[in-house]
C-alpha positions as CSV (number, residue, x, y, z in Angstrom):
1,M,97.1,59.2,-94.7
2,E,99.2,62.2,-96.3
3,P,97.1,63.3,-99.3
4,M,99.7,63.1,-102.3
5,Y,99.2,66.8,-103.5
6,R,97.4,70.0,-101.7
7,V,95.9,73.2,-103.7
8,L,94.4,76.2,-102.4
9,V,92.1,78.2,-103.9
10,I,91.8,82.0,-102.6
11,G,88.0,83.2,-102.5
12,E,86.3,80.9,-100.3
13,G,82.7,80.4,-101.9
14,C,83.9,81.1,-105.0
15,E,82.9,79.1,-108.1
16,A,87.0,78.0,-109.0
17,Q,86.9,76.4,-105.6
18,E,83.8,74.1,-106.5
19,W,85.3,73.6,-110.2
20,V,88.8,72.0,-108.6
21,K,86.8,70.0,-106.0
22,R,84.1,68.5,-108.6
23,T,86.6,67.9,-111.0
24,A,87.8,63.5,-111.0
25,A,91.4,64.5,-112.5
26,L,92.1,65.5,-109.4
27,P,91.8,62.2,-107.0
28,D,94.3,61.3,-104.2
29,G,94.6,65.3,-102.9
30,V,92.9,67.5,-101.1
31,V,91.7,71.2,-102.3
32,E,91.7,73.9,-99.1
33,S,90.1,77.8,-99.8
34,V,90.6,80.4,-97.6
35,V,89.2,84.1,-98.3
36,G,92.0,85.9,-99.2
37,R,95.8,86.9,-99.2
38,V,96.0,87.4,-95.4
39,D,94.6,83.7,-94.6
40,A,96.9,83.0,-97.9
41,L,99.7,83.6,-96.9
42,G,99.1,82.5,-93.1
43,R,98.0,78.9,-94.8
44,L,101.2,78.9,-96.1
45,R,103.3,80.0,-93.7
46,R,101.8,76.8,-91.6
47,R,102.3,73.8,-94.5
48,S,103.0,73.7,-97.8
49,Y,101.1,73.5,-100.9
50,D,101.6,72.3,-104.7
51,V,99.3,74.9,-106.4
52,V,97.8,78.2,-105.3
53,V,94.5,79.5,-108.0
54,T,93.9,83.4,-107.2
55,S,90.5,84.6,-106.7
56,P,88.7,85.4,-109.7
57,C,87.9,89.2,-108.4
58,T,91.2,90.8,-107.7
59,T,93.5,92.5,-109.8
60,V,97.1,91.2,-111.6
61,D,98.8,93.8,-109.8
62,E,97.3,92.3,-106.5
63,D,97.8,88.5,-107.6
64,L,101.2,89.3,-108.5
65,A,101.9,91.1,-105.6
66,L,101.2,88.1,-103.4
67,V,103.0,85.6,-105.7
68,E,105.7,87.4,-105.1
69,E,105.2,87.3,-101.3
70,M,104.3,84.0,-101.6
71,R,107.7,82.7,-102.9
72,R,109.2,83.9,-100.1
73,L,107.9,81.2,-98.3
74,R,107.0,78.6,-100.3
75,P,109.7,78.9,-103.5
76,A,108.8,76.0,-105.4
77,I,104.5,77.6,-105.0
78,R,102.9,77.3,-108.5
79,V,100.2,80.1,-108.9
80,I,97.2,79.6,-112.0
81,V,96.2,83.3,-112.1
82,L,92.5,83.9,-112.4
83,A,91.7,87.5,-113.2
84,P,88.8,89.4,-114.2
85,R,90.7,90.8,-117.5
86,L,93.8,91.3,-118.5
87,T,96.4,93.9,-120.6
88,A,99.0,92.6,-122.7
89,E,101.1,94.7,-119.9
90,D,99.6,92.0,-117.7
91,V,100.4,89.1,-119.7
92,V,104.0,90.1,-119.6
93,A,104.1,90.9,-116.3
94,A,103.1,87.1,-115.6
95,L,105.0,85.5,-117.3
96,K,108.2,87.5,-115.8
97,A,106.8,86.9,-112.6
98,K,106.7,83.2,-113.5
99,V,103.2,81.9,-112.8
100,F,102.6,79.0,-114.3
101,A,99.2,80.0,-116.3
102,V,96.7,82.9,-116.9
103,F,92.9,82.9,-117.5
104,T,90.9,85.4,-118.1
105,A,86.3,85.6,-117.6
106,P,84.6,84.3,-118.6
107,F,86.6,81.0,-117.1
108,E,86.3,77.2,-119.2
109,P,86.1,75.3,-115.8
110,L,87.8,72.3,-118.1
111,E,90.7,74.5,-118.7
112,V,90.9,75.6,-115.6
113,T,90.5,72.3,-113.6
114,D,93.2,70.6,-116.3
115,M,95.9,72.8,-116.1
116,V,95.6,72.6,-111.7
117,K,96.0,68.9,-112.7
118,R,98.9,69.6,-115.0
119,A,100.7,71.8,-112.4
120,V,100.1,69.1,-109.4
121,E,101.3,66.3,-112.1
122,D,104.9,68.3,-112.5
123,R,107.4,67.2,-110.1
124,D,110.1,68.4,-111.5
125,W,108.8,71.9,-111.7
126,R,110.9,74.9,-113.3
127,S,109.2,77.7,-115.0
128,G,110.5,76.8,-118.5
129,I,109.5,80.1,-120.2
130,E,112.1,83.5,-120.0
131,V,110.8,86.2,-121.3
132,V,113.5,87.8,-123.7
133,A,112.3,91.1,-124.6
134,A,108.7,92.6,-124.4
135,R,106.9,95.5,-125.6
136,R,102.9,95.9,-125.5
137,N,103.1,94.6,-129.8
138,W,105.7,92.3,-129.4
139,I,107.0,89.7,-127.1
140,S,109.7,87.3,-127.6
141,V,110.1,84.4,-125.3
142,R,112.8,81.2,-124.8
143,A,111.1,78.4,-123.7
144,D,112.0,75.0,-122.7
145,C,110.9,71.4,-125.5
146,R,108.3,70.5,-122.4
147,L,104.6,69.3,-123.8
148,L,103.5,71.0,-120.6
149,T,105.7,74.3,-121.1
150,A,103.9,74.7,-124.6
151,E,100.6,74.2,-123.1
152,R,101.3,76.3,-120.1
153,L,102.2,79.3,-123.4
154,L,99.5,78.5,-125.1
155,T,97.2,80.1,-122.5
156,F,100.0,83.2,-121.9
157,M,99.5,83.7,-126.1
158,N,95.8,83.1,-125.6
159,E,95.5,86.1,-123.3
160,L,98.0,87.8,-126.1
161,S,95.5,87.5,-128.8
162,S,92.4,88.6,-126.4
163,E,91.3,91.8,-129.3
164,V,90.7,88.7,-131.8
165,A,86.7,87.1,-132.0
166,T,86.5,84.5,-130.1
167,P,85.5,81.6,-132.7
168,E,88.8,83.5,-134.6
169,R,90.9,83.1,-132.0
170,D,90.4,80.0,-131.2
171,D,91.2,79.1,-134.7
172,L,94.3,81.0,-134.9
173,M,95.5,79.2,-131.6
174,L,94.8,75.9,-132.9
175,A,97.3,76.4,-135.8
176,F,100.0,78.1,-133.2
177,R,99.6,75.5,-131.4
178,E,100.0,72.6,-133.9
179,I,103.4,74.6,-135.2
180,L,104.3,75.1,-131.1
181,L,104.0,70.9,-131.2
182,N,106.1,70.4,-134.3
183,A,109.0,72.6,-133.4
184,I,109.1,70.9,-130.1
185,E,108.4,67.1,-131.1
186,H,110.2,67.4,-134.7
187,G,112.1,70.2,-134.3
188,A,113.5,69.2,-130.8
189,G,112.4,65.6,-130.1
190,F,110.5,66.5,-126.4
191,D,113.6,67.0,-125.5
192,P,113.3,69.8,-122.2
193,E,117.2,70.3,-122.6
194,K,116.5,72.3,-125.6
195,L,114.9,75.3,-126.6
196,V,112.2,77.2,-128.7
197,E,112.4,81.0,-129.7
198,V,108.8,82.2,-130.0
199,S,107.4,85.8,-130.8
200,A,104.4,87.1,-130.8
201,V,103.8,90.4,-133.0
202,R,101.2,92.9,-133.0
203,T,100.3,95.3,-136.2
204,E,97.8,97.4,-136.9
205,R,96.7,95.0,-139.5
206,A,97.9,92.2,-138.6
207,L,98.7,89.3,-135.8
208,V,102.1,87.5,-136.1
209,F,103.4,84.5,-134.9
210,Y,107.3,83.6,-134.7
211,V,108.2,79.5,-134.0
212,H,112.1,79.0,-134.3
213,D,113.3,75.8,-132.9
214,P,116.5,74.8,-132.8
215,G,116.6,71.2,-135.3
216,P,118.2,70.8,-138.1
217,G,115.0,71.9,-140.5
218,F,113.4,70.0,-143.5
219,R,113.0,69.9,-147.0
220,R,109.5,69.3,-148.3
221,E,110.3,66.1,-149.8
222,D,111.1,64.9,-147.2
223,L,108.1,65.3,-145.0
224,A,106.0,62.2,-146.7
225,H,104.6,61.3,-142.7
226,A,102.7,64.9,-142.8
227,A,99.2,65.3,-144.6
228,V,100.5,68.4,-146.2
229,S,102.6,65.8,-148.4
230,N,99.8,63.9,-149.3
231,P,99.4,63.3,-153.2
232,P,95.3,64.8,-154.0
233,G,92.5,62.1,-153.5
234,H,94.0,60.6,-150.4
235,P,94.3,62.4,-147.3
236,L,95.3,59.4,-145.4
237,A,98.4,58.9,-147.0
238,H,100.7,59.5,-144.8
239,M,99.7,57.7,-141.9
240,D,100.9,54.6,-143.5
241,K,104.0,56.6,-143.2
242,R,104.1,57.8,-139.7
243,A,103.6,53.5,-139.0
244,E,106.2,52.2,-140.7
245,E,108.4,55.4,-138.7
246,G,107.1,54.3,-135.3
247,L,105.2,57.7,-135.5
248,R,102.7,59.0,-133.1
249,P,98.8,59.0,-135.3
250,G,98.6,62.7,-136.2
251,G,100.4,64.9,-139.2
252,F,97.9,67.2,-139.8
253,G,99.9,69.6,-138.5
254,I,100.6,71.9,-141.1
255,L,98.1,71.6,-143.4
256,L,95.7,72.7,-140.5
257,A,97.3,75.5,-140.1
258,K,98.0,76.9,-143.7
259,K,94.1,76.4,-144.2
260,I,93.8,78.8,-140.5
261,V,96.2,81.7,-141.3
262,D,96.7,84.1,-144.7
263,E,100.2,82.8,-144.7
264,L,102.5,80.5,-143.4
265,I,106.5,81.0,-144.3
266,Y,109.3,78.8,-143.6
267,N,112.7,79.9,-143.7
268,E,115.5,78.0,-146.0
269,V,116.3,75.7,-143.8
270,G,112.9,74.9,-142.0
271,N,113.3,75.6,-138.8
272,A,111.5,78.8,-138.3
273,V,108.4,79.4,-139.6
274,L,105.8,82.6,-139.6
275,L,102.3,83.0,-139.2
276,V,100.3,85.8,-140.3
277,K,97.3,86.2,-139.5
278,H,95.1,89.6,-140.9
279,M,93.0,91.4,-138.9
280,R,89.6,92.6,-140.3
């Protein structure tokens, strides 16, 4: 029986290959490995693969050069880059090269294998993320309003925030994720034809995220379904409203983000927000 998908891992014997092979999230497929670039290109000439995972021992420049060559052979290939380290310029270059996701050492096996699974399942593959403008301390993108695109964008923004200490960075990414998901769910209704605008700006004293969705915005009095509107002493009051409106469990996004960042500022309409985290 022909496997449902094929994953190619570059760097035979490396840990990444073992993660992908062991994970229970990847049934019904084949994971193959090759030693390096020449072997990878040879395999791609002979056979189609859904996803390629690069070697964590090669530089981003080497990986992106390989991505260009692989795309000549298989234009729809999805590539996940594993790198020993990344600069802001590397992250921008990876976004422009339309790689699926990037991760730097030390790697979290579950994060890597989960993204491989998502890449495999994304049969309607398209980049979904367009770089509008990019400098070292300021990057702006447009992204389609799919949940998968949001999760991919988070991997890039996480690497852009690498100067922030790990516990604080995890919290910051959680706040950014909640606001981004609010934008694509409530602002765009998960419509893949709509776009959300996202910017990340690094100043000497702060890290700033800007998210602008295509929706009509909101008024504070219309947020009865969100925890931020709960009266004192009733932390779950919004859950009844969500159930009444047929919404998924949740509604804690804005409240959570407000507790993590130093400033959360909405525009007058309510469809654009700034998250500001002061750096110590």
